[in-house]
C-alpha positions in Angstrom: 62.4 88.0 146.1 66.2 86.8 147.1 67.3 83.2 146.3 68.9 80.7 148.9 72.2 80.8 148.3 73.9 77.9 146.2 76.9 78.0 148.4 76.2 75.0 151.3 77.5 76.9 154.3 75.5 80.6 153.1 72.3 78.3 152.4 72.5 76.4 155.9 73.3 79.9 157.6 70.0 81.4 155.8 68.0 78.5 157.0 69.2 78.5 160.3 67.9 82.2 160.6 64.2 81.3 159.2 64.2 78.5 161.7 64.8 80.7 164.5 60.7 81.5 163.7 59.9 78.4 162.2 61.2 75.6 163.9 60.2 72.8 161.4 60.8 74.5 158.6 63.6 73.4 155.5 64.9 75.1 152.8 64.7 73.9 149.0 66.9 74.9 146.1 63.9 77.3 145.1 63.4 78.7 148.3 63.6 82.5 148.6 62.8 84.9 150.8 62.0 89.0 150.4 64.2 92.2 151.0 62.1 92.7 154.3 64.1 90.0 155.8 67.6 91.7 155.5 68.7 95.3 157.2 69.4 97.9 154.9 73.3 97.2 155.9 72.8 94.0 154.2 72.6 95.8 150.5 75.3 97.4 148.3 74.7 100.7 149.1 75.3 101.9 145.3 72.3 99.4 144.7 70.0 100.5 147.1 70.4 104.3 146.4 69.3 103.2 142.5 66.9 101.3 143.6 65.1 103.8 146.1 64.8 105.3 143.4 63.1 102.9 141.2 60.4 101.7 143.9 63.0 99.3 145.2 63.9 96.7 142.2 67.4 95.6 141.1 68.5 95.8 145.3 71.5 93.3 145.5 72.7 91.4 148.7 76.6 91.9 149.7 78.1 89.2 149.7 77.8 87.0 152.9 74.4 88.9 153.7 72.1 86.9 156.5 68.4 87.6 156.4 68.2 88.7 160.4 64.3 90.6 160.7 61.9 88.3 161.5 59.2 90.1 163.0 56.4 87.9 162.8 55.0 85.6 165.1 57.0 82.3 165.5 55.6 79.5 162.9 53.6 83.2 160.6 54.4 83.6 157.1 55.4 86.8 156.0 52.7 88.9 154.2 54.9 90.4 151.7 57.0 86.9 151.0 53.5 85.1 150.6 51.8 88.1 148.5 55.0 88.5 146.0 55.5 84.7 145.6 51.4 84.4 144.5 50.9 82.3 141.8 55.1 81.3 142.0 56.3 77.8 142.7 56.6 78.2 145.8 53.8 78.5 148.8 54.4 80.2 152.0 55.3 77.1 153.4 58.3 77.4 151.9 59.4 80.8 152.0 60.1 83.0 154.9 63.5 87.2 153.0 
């Protein structure tokens, strides 16, 4: 899970990407996205190779990476984000990765 960036400009870029499939969605400072919402080239190659052998734990996003993968129908929650965040402080309505 990747927390939304602290930088306001980057934060807004991420939020706009999510809003392409969830029109009225508003990101919070604690919003997260799962790795499924990022293309392979968004990850640091070194961490990707290491993570692949560790079951994809330890992935690192490149600076400036923006989520671009939203293959579910508009308005639907990502089942992976929902499953991974179960019991956490954010609910699926606050999630988009």
